[in-house]
C-alpha positions in Angstrom: 103.9 131.5 109.4 101.6 134.4 109.2 98.1 134.1 107.8 99.1 134.9 104.2 101.9 132.4 104.3 99.6 129.4 104.8 98.7 129.2 101.1 100.5 129.3 97.8 99.4 131.2 94.8 98.4 128.8 92.0 97.8 131.3 89.2 99.8 130.8 86.1 100.0 132.9 82.9 97.7 130.7 80.9 93.9 130.7 81.4 93.1 127.0 82.1 89.7 127.6 83.7 87.3 124.8 82.7 83.8 126.4 83.0 82.1 123.0 83.0 84.3 121.7 85.8 84.3 124.9 87.8 80.6 125.3 87.6 79.7 121.6 88.1 77.3 121.1 91.0 78.7 117.8 92.1 82.5 117.1 91.6 83.4 113.7 92.9 86.9 112.5 93.4 86.9 108.8 92.6 89.4 107.6 95.1 91.2 104.5 93.7 93.1 102.7 96.5 96.7 103.7 96.9 96.8 106.3 94.2 97.6 109.3 96.5 93.9 110.0 96.8 94.0 111.0 100.5 96.9 113.3 99.8 95.1 114.9 96.8 91.9 115.3 98.8 93.6 116.7 101.8 95.3 119.5 99.8 91.8 120.5 98.6 90.2 120.2 102.1 92.8 122.5 103.6 92.7 125.1 100.8 90.2 128.0 100.4 87.7 126.8 97.8 84.4 128.1 96.5 82.4 125.2 97.8 82.2 122.8 100.8 84.6 119.9 100.6 83.4 116.5 101.9 86.3 114.1 102.5 84.4 111.0 103.5 87.1 108.9 105.2 85.1 105.8 106.2 81.9 103.9 105.6 80.1 105.6 108.5 80.8 109.0 107.1 79.7 107.9 103.6 76.5 106.3 104.9 75.6 109.4 106.9 76.3 111.6 103.9 73.9 109.5 101.8 71.3 109.1 104.4 71.0 112.8 105.1 71.3 113.7 101.4 73.9 116.2 102.4 74.8 117.2 98.8 71.3 118.5 98.3 71.8 121.2 101.0 74.5 122.9 98.9 74.5 124.6 95.6 77.9 123.0 94.8 80.2 120.6 96.6 83.3 118.5 96.2 83.2 114.9 97.5 86.0 112.5 98.0 85.4 108.9 99.0 86.4 105.3 98.4 83.8 103.0 96.8 81.5 105.9 95.9 81.7 105.6 92.1 78.3 105.7 90.4 76.2 105.9 93.6 75.0 109.5 93.0 74.6 108.8 89.2 72.2 106.0 90.0 70.3 108.4 92.3 69.7 110.6 89.3 72.4 113.2 89.9 74.6 114.7 87.3 78.2 114.0 88.5 81.5 115.3 87.2 84.4 113.0 88.2 88.1 113.5 89.0 90.7 110.8 89.7 94.4 110.1 90.0 96.2 107.1 88.6 99.5 105.7 89.8 102.3 103.7 88.3 100.7 100.2 88.5 103.7 98.4 89.9 104.2 100.9 92.7 100.5 100.9 93.4 100.3 97.2 93.6 103.2 96.9 96.0 101.8 99.7 98.2 98.3 98.1 98.2 99.7 94.6 99.1 101.7 95.9 102.0 98.9 98.1 103.2 96.4 95.1 103.1 99.0 93.0 105.0 98.8 95.5 107.9 101.9 97.6 107.4 101.3 101.1 108.6 98.5 99.8 110.8 100.4 98.6 113.7 101.5 95.2 112.3 104.3 93.4 114.1 106.6 90.9 112.5 109.1 91.1 109.7 108.8 92.9 106.4 111.0 90.1 105.0 108.1 87.7 105.5 105.8 90.0 103.7 108.0 90.3 100.7 108.1 86.5 100.5 104.3 86.6 100.6 104.2 89.2 97.8 106.5 87.2 95.6 104.3 84.2 96.1 101.2 86.2 95.3 102.6 87.7 92.1 103.1 84.2 90.7 99.6 83.1 91.7 97.4 85.9 90.3 96.7 86.3 86.6 95.0 89.7 86.6 95.9 92.6 89.0 94.5 95.4 86.8 92.8 97.1 89.7 92.8 100.6 88.3 91.2 99.5 85.0 88.4 97.6 86.7 87.8 100.3 89.3 87.2 102.8 86.5 85.2 100.5 84.2 82.6 99.4 86.8 80.4 101.4 89.1 80.1 100.1 92.6 76.8 98.4 91.8 78.3 96.7 88.8 81.1 95.0 90.6 80.6 91.3 91.3 82.8 91.6 94.4 84.9 94.3 96.0 87.6 94.9 93.5 90.9 93.5 94.9 93.9 91.8 93.2 94.4 89.7 96.3 92.1 86.8 95.3 93.3 83.9 93.1 89.7 83.7 91.8 89.3 87.4 91.0 86.9 86.9 88.2 84.6 89.6 86.7 81.7 89.6 84.2 84.0 91.8 82.0 87.2 90.6 80.3 90.3 92.7 80.9 90.1 94.0 77.2 86.5 95.0 77.6 87.3 96.6 81.0 90.2 98.6 79.5 87.8 99.9 76.7 85.1 100.7 79.2 87.6 102.5 81.5 88.8 104.6 78.6 85.2 105.4 77.6 84.3 106.5 81.2 87.5 108.6 81.5 86.5 110.3 78.2 82.9 110.9 79.0 82.6 111.3 82.8 86.0 112.6 84.0 86.9 116.2 83.7 90.4 115.8 85.1 92.8 112.8 85.7 95.9 113.5 87.7 99.0 111.3 88.1 100.2 110.4 91.6 103.8 110.3 90.4 103.3 114.0 89.4 101.2 115.0 92.3 102.4 118.7 92.6 101.8 119.2 88.9 98.5 117.5 89.0 97.2 119.6 91.9 98.4 122.9 90.3 96.7 122.1 87.0 93.5 120.9 88.8 93.3 124.1 90.9 93.7 126.2 87.7 90.9 124.3 86.0 88.7 124.9 89.0 89.6 128.6 89.2 91.0 128.2 92.8 93.8 130.6 93.3 95.4 129.4 96.5 96.5 126.0 97.7 97.7 124.6 101.1 100.9 122.5 101.3 99.9 118.9 101.1 100.8 116.0 103.4 102.2 112.8 102.0 100.1 110.1 103.6 102.7 107.3 103.4 101.5 104.6 105.7 103.6 101.8 104.2 106.7 103.5 102.7 109.0 102.5 105.5 108.5 98.8 104.8 107.8 98.2 101.2 110.5 97.6 98.6 111.0 99.7 95.5 110.2 98.2 92.1 113.8 98.4 90.9 114.9 96.4 93.9 112.7 93.4 93.2 114.2 90.3 91.5 114.0 90.5 87.7 111.6 87.6 87.5 109.2 89.4 89.8 109.3 92.5 87.7 108.7 90.5 84.6 105.6 88.9 86.2 104.3 92.2 87.4 104.4 93.6 83.8 102.3 90.7 82.7 99.6 90.9 85.3 99.4 94.7 85.1 99.5 95.1 81.3 96.1 96.8 81.0 96.7 99.1 84.0 100.1 100.1 82.6 98.6 100.9 79.2 95.9 103.1 80.7 98.4 104.8 83.0 100.8 105.6 80.2 98.0 107.1 78.1 96.9 109.4 80.9 100.4 110.4 81.9 101.2 111.4 78.4 98.1 113.7 78.4 99.1 115.3 81.7 102.7 115.8 80.6 101.5 117.5 77.4 99.5 119.9 79.6 102.6 120.6 81.7 104.6 121.3 78.6 101.9 123.4 76.9 101.2 125.5 80.1 104.4 126.1 82.1 103.5 126.4 85.8 105.9 129.2 86.4 107.6 130.6 89.5 104.7 130.1 91.8 104.9 126.4 91.2 108.7 126.3 91.8 108.2 128.1 95.1 105.5 125.6 96.1 107.5 122.6 95.2 110.6 123.8 96.9 109.0 124.2 100.3 109.0 120.6 101.3 106.1 118.7 102.9 103.9 118.8 106.0 105.0 116.7 108.9 101.7 115.6 110.4 99.3 112.8 109.3 96.5 113.8 106.9 94.0 112.2 109.3 94.7 114.7 112.1 91.7 117.0 111.7 92.7 119.2 114.6 95.7 120.7 112.8 94.7 123.7 110.7 98.1 124.8 109.3 100.8 122.2 110.0 104.5 122.7 110.3 106.4 122.6 107.1 109.4 120.2 106.8 112.3 121.4 104.6 113.0 119.2 101.5 116.6 118.6 102.5 115.6 116.6 105.6 113.1 114.6 103.7 115.7 113.7 101.0 118.2 112.6 103.7 115.6 110.4 105.4 114.6 108.9 102.0 118.3 108.2 101.3 118.7 106.3 104.5 115.5 104.4 103.9 116.5 103.5 100.3 119.9 102.1 101.6 118.1 100.0 104.2 115.6 98.7 101.6 118.4 97.7 99.2 120.3 95.9 101.9 117.1 94.0 102.9 116.3 93.2 99.3 119.7 91.8 98.6 119.2 89.4 101.5 115.8 88.5 100.2 117.1 87.8 96.7 119.5 85.3 98.2 116.8 83.6 100.2 114.6 83.4 97.1 117.1 81.9 94.8 115.3 78.5 95.0 112.0 80.1 94.0 113.7 81.8 91.0 115.2 78.5 89.8 111.8 76.9 90.0 110.3 79.8 88.0 112.9 79.6 85.3 112.2 75.9 84.9 108.5 76.5 84.7 108.7 79.2 82.0 111.4 77.4 80.0 
């Protein structure tokens, strides 16, 4: 690749520039866990932007950023971080927020497997982890992580928001949390992307910011080789997931409809087709030493995913056989 080939043109025929977003002094990406936030932020970090980008990857980086009041040293900046929601607001700053949401079932599966250690050097059998996941799904009553994470600032959370506690109680009911999440999306968020439409989300966001070139993004898939697909789960697990994720699903559906309307109203054109056809970067998004990574062609990625899907289906079939006893118990319990 030569220098000019490192970036793709994001400009489309329609003028989507959002002056309030583009001129905002502090744009904060509220990184909800396992919603493609690292991937979204990396694409921005690697692209030519009109402001410094601070992708705070851990607590040490976040605390140093706050201690040094780094944002005050710049006219404008873009910040991406976990568990940063509301912190600058409570320090008296005017913050414009951005976020991505993800299909709740897919997000919960990815979150569970990540927290169990997959993608972090865990040894053992993914079969055991799926057994643990099925057991967890039938123990928890409220796994609406995205709703609560949007409804409550960090200081408002009674505990670190996680669906992996049987006593995951909050001062706010799930209905109130859904209403509050909607309110904050409406009043504080200038853009909400969809992880399941990440290319489209990035292109629309770049156009709203007035950024004309984008780097190819890296899929930071730390657990995809181990976790099952939703459609491969037993029917009774899918039914239970729908129940414990009802509020998350409702919010996700609303925001996806809004994004799909933008895509329909403002066709992304040939530049987007070229970008989407190029495939994905091979390296990890946490490798800071790589400036312009190697591009992997889409055909190879599709072939790899095909093999992986076949392996997952074979594994899931065996797991369904092993869990027949659990299914029978569940059927008796629900009548």
